[in-house]
SEVOLUM-243408 format. One line per 4 residues: for each residue x, y, z of C-alpha. Coordinates in steps of 0.5 Angstrom, whole numbers, plus 500, padded with zeros to 3 digits. Layout:
BEGIN
X Y Z  ...
! end
This chain:
BEGIN
438 855 765  442 859 770  448 857 774  444 856 780
439 852 776  444 847 775  446 846 782  441 841 784
442 837 778  450 837 779  449 835 786  445 829 785
450 827 780  456 828 784  453 824 790  451 819 785
458 819 782  461 818 789  457 812 791  459 809 784
466 810 786  465 807 793  461 801 790  467 796 789
465 789 786  462 785 791  459 778 791  454 774 796
458 771 802  453 765 802  459 761 800  462 762 807
462 756 811  464 758 818  457 757 822  456 753 828
454 746 826  448 746 829  445 750 824  446 744 819
440 740 823  433 742 820  427 738 819  420 740 816
415 743 821  409 739 822  405 745 819  409 743 812
409 736 813  401 737 814  401 741 807  405 735 804
400 730 806  394 735 804  397 735 797  399 728 796
406 730 795  411 725 798  416 728 803  423 726 799
419 727 792  423 732 787  422 740 787  423 745 782
424 752 785  421 758 781  423 765 782  420 772 779
424 778 780  419 783 779  414 780 783  419 778 788
417 771 789  420 764 790  415 758 788  417 751 791
413 746 786  414 739 788  412 732 785  406 729 787
404 722 787  402 722 780  409 724 778  407 732 776
409 738 779  404 742 783  405 749 787  407 747 794
408 754 797  410 761 795  415 765 799  416 773 798
423 775 797  426 779 802  432 782 797  434 782 791
440 786 787  441 789 780  435 790 775  431 786 771
435 782 766  441 777 766  447 777 770  453 779 765
459 780 769  463 779 776  461 785 780  455 787 777
450 786 782  445 782 778  442 776 780  442 771 775
436 769 770  436 762 767  435 755 768  440 752 773
441 745 776  443 744 783  447 738 786  449 736 793
455 740 793  452 747 792  448 746 798  451 750 804
448 749 811  453 753 815  453 759 811  455 766 814
448 768 811  445 762 815  443 757 810  445 758 802
444 754 796  449 756 790  445 757 784  451 755 779
452 761 775  455 761 770  452 755 767  453 752 760
449 758 757  452 763 761  459 761 759  457 760 752
455 767 752  462 770 756  458 771 762  462 771 769
461 771 776  461 767 782  458 765 789  451 767 787
446 764 792  439 763 795  441 765 802  438 768 809
439 774 812  435 779 807  442 782 805  444 781 797
450 783 793  447 779 787  443 774 790  436 772 792
436 773 800  430 770 804  429 771 811  432 765 816
426 762 817  424 762 810  431 759 807  430 754 813
424 751 810  427 752 803  433 748 804  430 743 808
425 741 802  431 742 797  435 737 801  430 732 802
429 732 794  436 730 793  435 724 797  437 718 791
437 723 786  443 728 783  440 734 782  434 739 782
432 745 778  432 752 779  428 757 774  429 764 775
425 769 771  425 777 770  417 777 772  412 772 771
412 770 763  404 773 762  402 776 755  401 782 760
408 783 763  411 781 756  407 787 753  409 792 759
416 790 758  416 790 750  421 796 749  426 793 754
433 791 750  433 784 754  426 782 751  430 777 746
433 773 752  426 773 756  422 770 750  427 765 750
426 763 757  419 764 756  419 757 752  422 754 758
417 757 762  411 754 757  414 747 757  413 747 764
407 750 765  403 746 760  406 739 762  408 740 770
414 736 768  421 738 769  423 741 762  430 737 760
435 743 759  440 743 754  444 749 750  447 749 743
448 755 739  449 759 745  441 758 746  437 754 751
433 748 748  428 745 752  426 737 752  430 735 746
430 728 744  432 724 738  429 724 732  425 717 730
429 712 727  435 715 729  441 711 733  446 717 734
446 720 741  444 727 742  451 731 743  450 739 745
455 743 744  454 750 748  457 754 743  457 749 736
451 748 732  445 744 734  444 737 733  438 735 729
433 733 734  425 733 735  421 735 741  415 730 744
409 731 740  405 731 746  409 737 749  410 741 743
402 741 741  401 743 748  406 749 748  404 751 741
397 752 743  399 756 749  404 760 745  398 761 740
394 764 745  399 768 749  401 771 742  394 773 741
393 776 747  400 780 746  397 783 740  391 785 743
394 789 748  399 792 743  394 794 739  390 797 745
397 801 746  398 798 753  402 802 757  410 800 757
414 800 763  419 805 764  427 803 764  431 804 770
438 807 770  441 806 777  436 802 781  439 797 785
434 791 786  428 790 790  424 786 795  417 784 796
412 789 798  410 785 804  417 787 807  417 794 806
414 796 813  419 791 816  425 795 812  423 802 811
427 806 807  432 801 805  433 804 798  437 810 796
432 814 791  437 816 786  435 812 780  433 816 774
427 813 770  427 813 762  420 814 760  419 810 753
419 814 747  421 820 751  428 821 747  432 823 753
439 822 752  441 821 760  447 817 761  447 810 763
449 810 771  452 804 775  447 801 780  446 805 787
448 801 793  442 799 798  443 802 805  443 795 808
449 791 811  452 788 805  459 791 807  459 795 801
464 801 801  459 806 800  456 804 806  462 804 810
464 811 807  457 814 807  453 810 813  445 809 812
443 815 808  436 817 808
! end
C-alpha cells in the first residue's frame, strides 16, 4: 500500500485519538438537586390510573424495572391483586452510553448491568436531569468484583454519560410509579440486561467475552420469568445467587459473604423445577441455532451506546460513526479503541472542543 493510500486511514485514527483524549471521565449528573421544588410534585395521569385498574394493579403495589440495552427498552412490571408481577408498560430508552457489557470502572461511560435494590434515598425529584433514580452502582456483586463508579442513574433529559436516559415525560411517569411502590416498603428492584435473554440473542452473542457474566444474569431472568415473583438476590463467591433459602431441618441463618464461599442453601423446589424446565427448553433451542450456524453479532470497538429506534427521527445524526466493526472469526488484529463521544449536550470536553460533528 502506498503512502497516499495510508492517509485516509491515518486521518480517521488521528481524529479518533483526538476525540479520545478530549473525552475526560464524566459521570451522569442526575444526582444534582438544585431544580425548583415544584418538579417534585407528580401524580399518575388518568390514563395510567385507568391502565392500573384494567390490569387489577393496586396503585401502591410493588414494581420491578427491567432494562434491555440492545433493544433500548425499559419495562415497568407491577404486582397485581393476586400477588404476581405483570407487565404494565414498555418505555423506549432515549439514550444509553457505553457498549454491551457491565460497568467496570469510573469514567468508562458504561451503563450498569445486574440486579439493584432502590431505597427511598436513591430517589431524586429535583435533579438537573429532571427526575433521577440512582441505580445503586456499585452493589455487593460489583464491589466483590472490584468494579467502581458512582451516580449511575435512570433520569430525564435524554442525555447520558453512563446512565439510562429517558425523556422528561417518561421519567415523570416512571418516577411516580416508583415513588408509589415505596409507600410502606423498603425498596424495589431493577434488573438491567444487555438484551432480552432469549436463546436467539444468546446464540447471536455467543462469541462475546462477557457471555459468562450474561449467563449468570440469565439465571435471575429465568427465575423472574417463570414465577412472575421478585427474585431474592444474594451474592457469594463473587457471584449472584437467586432465591436461596435454608436447607430443610437447618436452624442456622444463611449468611452471604460477597467475596467468601457460599453457605449451604437450597432453592424452593417449585421455583427450581420451573426454572430448570425453562433452561432445558432454552438450551435445546440454543443448540439448534448453533447447529444451523446462526449468525454471530459483530463486536464493536469504539461505539458508544444507543437509543431506541423510535427516537432516531427526533435526534438525527446523534452518533459519530467512527466505530470499528470486528467480524467474528475474521482474524483482524485491530486495536481496542476508547469509546467515541456522542454529539449530545452531555458536557464532554470533546463536544466543547469539536462541536457537533457531522
